[in-house]
C-alpha positions in Angstrom: 11.7 144.7 121.6 8.8 142.2 121.9 6.2 142.6 119.2 3.2 140.6 118.4 2.4 140.3 114.7 -0.3 138.6 112.8 1.7 137.0 110.0 0.4 135.1 107.0 1.2 131.5 107.9 1.7 130.5 104.2 4.1 133.3 103.6 6.1 132.6 106.7 6.2 128.9 106.0 7.4 129.5 102.5 10.0 132.0 103.7 11.3 129.5 106.3 11.7 126.9 103.6 13.3 129.1 101.0 15.5 131.0 103.5 16.8 127.9 105.2 17.0 129.7 108.5 16.2 127.9 111.7 13.7 130.2 113.3 10.8 132.5 112.5 12.6 135.3 114.2 15.7 134.9 111.9 13.5 134.6 108.9 11.5 137.8 109.6 14.7 139.7 110.5 16.3 138.5 107.2 13.2 139.5 105.3 13.3 143.0 106.8 17.0 143.4 106.0 16.4 142.4 102.4 13.4 144.7 102.2 15.5 147.6 103.4 18.4 146.7 101.1 16.0 146.6 98.1 14.4 149.9 98.9 17.8 151.6 99.3 18.9 150.1 95.9 15.7 151.5 94.3 16.6 154.9 95.7 20.1 154.7 94.0 18.6 153.5 90.7 16.4 156.6 90.7 19.6 158.7 90.7 20.8 157.2 87.4 21.1 159.8 84.8 20.7 162.7 87.2 24.4 163.2 88.0 26.3 165.6 85.7 29.8 164.5 84.8 32.7 166.7 83.6 33.5 165.4 80.1 37.0 167.0 80.3 38.0 165.2 83.5 41.0 163.0 83.0 41.2 160.4 85.7 44.6 159.1 84.4 46.1 162.5 84.7 44.7 162.9 88.2 46.4 159.7 89.3 49.9 160.8 88.0 52.5 161.5 90.7 54.1 164.3 88.9 
């Protein structure tokens, strides 16, 4: 999909340098992947402390073959 974007030249230049990628396209795609990954991680972090665990659950007994 062809898209025209007005990108901040300083940000793009810095991203190209730090990322070590060869093209602007690769750099922008990598930045988008990292953005998505971080947002999904933030969603998981919000779940911490909200899941109820069964204190009586014995994982060792559940693994036994008998």
